[in-house]
C-alpha positions in Angstrom: 4.1 -225.1 136.9 3.5 -221.9 138.2 0.1 -222.7 139.4 1.0 -225.7 140.9 4.0 -224.3 142.6 1.1 -221.7 144.2 -0.9 -224.7 145.7 2.0 -226.2 147.5 3.7 -225.2 150.7 6.7 -222.8 149.7 9.3 -225.1 150.9 7.7 -228.5 150.5 7.2 -229.6 146.7 8.3 -226.0 145.3 11.3 -226.0 146.6 12.2 -229.7 145.2 10.5 -228.3 141.6 12.6 -225.3 141.6 15.5 -226.6 142.7 15.5 -229.5 139.8 15.1 -226.0 137.7 18.1 -225.1 139.3 20.1 -227.6 137.9 18.9 -227.3 134.7 19.8 -224.0 134.3 23.0 -224.3 136.0 24.2 -226.1 132.9 23.9 -222.7 130.9 26.1 -219.8 130.6 22.8 -217.5 130.1 19.2 -218.6 129.3 16.9 -218.6 126.7 13.8 -216.9 128.0 12.2 -213.4 127.1 13.4 -210.5 129.3 11.1 -210.2 132.3 8.3 -207.3 131.2 9.3 -203.8 132.6 5.6 -203.0 133.2 2.8 -204.4 135.1 -0.7 -203.9 135.4 -2.1 -204.5 139.0 -4.8 -202.5 140.1 -6.9 -202.6 143.3 -4.2 -204.0 145.3 -5.5 -205.1 148.5 -3.3 -207.5 151.0 -5.0 -210.7 151.6 -4.6 -211.9 155.3 -2.6 -215.6 155.2 -1.8 -218.2 158.3 0.7 -216.9 160.6 0.0 -213.3 160.1 -0.3 -211.4 163.8 -3.7 -209.0 163.6 -4.5 -206.1 165.7 -8.1 -205.8 166.2 -9.4 -202.8 167.3 -12.8 -201.8 168.6 -13.2 -198.0 169.3 -13.9 -197.2 172.7 -14.0 -201.1 174.0 -10.4 -201.7 174.9 -11.8 -205.3 176.5 -12.7 -206.2 173.1 -9.5 -204.9 171.3 -7.0 -208.0 171.3 -4.1 -208.9 169.0 -4.1 -212.3 167.5 -1.8 -214.7 165.2 -4.2 -216.4 162.4 -4.0 -219.9 163.1 -2.7 -222.6 160.4 -6.5 -223.4 159.2 -7.1 -219.4 158.6 -9.0 -218.6 161.5 -8.7 -216.5 164.6 -10.3 -215.9 168.1 -10.7 -212.8 169.6 -13.3 -211.4 172.6 -16.5 -212.2 171.4 -15.3 -213.8 168.1 -14.5 -217.6 168.5 -13.0 -219.1 165.3 -14.0 -216.6 162.6 -12.4 -216.9 159.3 -9.5 -214.3 158.4 -7.3 -216.1 155.7 -8.3 -214.9 152.3 -10.0 -211.8 153.5 -8.4 -208.2 153.6 -8.0 -206.2 156.9 -11.2 -204.2 155.8 -13.2 -207.3 154.8 -12.2 -209.2 158.0 -13.2 -205.8 160.1 -16.7 -206.0 158.7 -17.0 -209.6 159.6 -15.9 -208.6 163.3 -18.2 -205.5 163.6 -20.9 -207.9 162.3 -20.3 -210.8 165.0 -20.2 -208.3 167.9 -23.0 -205.7 167.2 -24.9 -208.2 169.0 -23.4 -207.3 171.9 -22.1 -203.5 171.0 -24.1 -201.2 169.8 -22.6 -199.4 165.9 -19.4 -201.0 166.9 -16.3 -199.5 164.7 -13.6 -202.0 164.2 -10.4 -201.9 162.5 -8.0 -204.4 161.6 -4.2 -203.9 161.1 -1.6 -206.7 160.1 1.5 -206.2 161.9 3.4 -209.2 160.9 3.0 -210.2 157.5 3.5 -213.6 156.2 0.6 -213.2 153.3 -1.3 -216.2 151.7 0.7 -218.3 149.2 -0.7 -216.5 145.9 0.4 -213.1 147.4 4.1 -214.2 148.4 7.0 -213.9 146.2 9.6 -216.9 146.1 13.5 -216.8 145.8 15.0 -220.0 145.4 18.4 -221.8 144.2 21.9 -219.7 144.9 20.4 -216.7 147.1 22.0 -216.1 150.7 18.7 -216.6 152.0 16.7 -218.2 149.8 12.7 -217.6 151.3 9.1 -216.9 150.5 7.9 -213.1 151.5 4.4 -211.6 151.1 4.1 -209.6 148.3 3.6 -205.6 148.8 2.2 -203.1 146.4 5.1 -202.0 144.0 7.4 -204.7 145.0 10.4 -204.9 142.5 13.4 -207.5 142.1 15.8 -205.5 144.0 13.3 -205.6 147.0 13.3 -209.3 146.9 16.5 -209.7 146.8 17.3 -207.6 149.3 15.2 -209.6 151.9 17.0 -212.4 150.4 20.2 -211.3 151.3 21.7 -210.9 147.4 23.7 -213.4 145.4 25.7 -216.2 147.0 29.6 -216.1 145.6 28.8 -218.8 143.4 25.3 -217.9 141.7 25.4 -216.8 138.2 22.7 -213.8 138.7 22.6 -213.2 134.8 21.1 -216.6 134.1 18.5 -216.1 136.6 14.8 -216.9 135.9 11.4 -215.3 136.8 8.8 -217.7 136.8 5.1 -216.0 136.5 1.7 -217.7 135.8 3.4 -220.7 133.7 5.7 -218.2 131.9 9.4 -218.2 132.1 11.3 -214.8 131.8 15.1 -213.8 132.0 16.4 -211.9 135.1 19.6 -210.5 134.7 20.4 -210.2 138.8 24.1 -210.0 138.1 23.7 -207.2 136.3 21.3 -205.5 138.7 23.1 -206.4 142.0 26.7 -206.3 141.2 26.9 -203.7 138.1 24.0 -201.4 139.7 22.6 -201.5 136.2 18.8 -200.4 137.8 17.3 -200.9 134.2 16.9 -204.5 135.4 15.1 -203.9 138.3 11.8 -205.0 137.2 8.1 -204.8 138.7 7.4 -208.4 140.5 3.6 -209.6 140.9 1.9 -211.6 143.4 2.4 -215.3 142.9 6.5 -214.6 141.3 8.7 -217.0 141.6 12.8 -215.9 141.2 15.1 -219.2 140.4 18.5 -218.4 140.7 20.9 -221.5 139.2 24.7 -221.7 140.5 27.4 -221.2 137.7 29.8 -224.1 136.9 32.7 -222.0 139.1 
């Protein structure tokens, strides 16, 4: 299921399927899924640029070639001497190398930096929060992100959320999340780490 969710728009089929799962979970006071892992292995994580990201491309000692651009829906950008270059799917360092190669025809030994100033992220690197959150949304994953980080971004639970029946969907597997214990009772042991592509589904209680 999770691989299908990743391949669709974050608020298209993903929301529809997650909503169906939310309705199913709402019938239960708790869920029977195993607890979410408290430790995850994510080595050498690097942010991957996605459509909608805002990038500052700097060329040292060449201010006329420096610019701030937004990655288009097709994943490409246009900057001075660099037209229609692919940015989505690359790390900032990889894009800097591609820009450096393009403009080296005109500038000797250019020094290029790429800084992401407004993050959206590739779909596979987002964390989605759906269901009975105050602000359901998809947010870009960042290094060492936890469930608490995601729930702060989503504004916490609605008054009628069944937080302790929440589910974490990861790589086609489902795990239980006790968001009520975490957010309302402050039990930090329930603040588990997240991975890129995770989806948090929060059901609504009967009352």
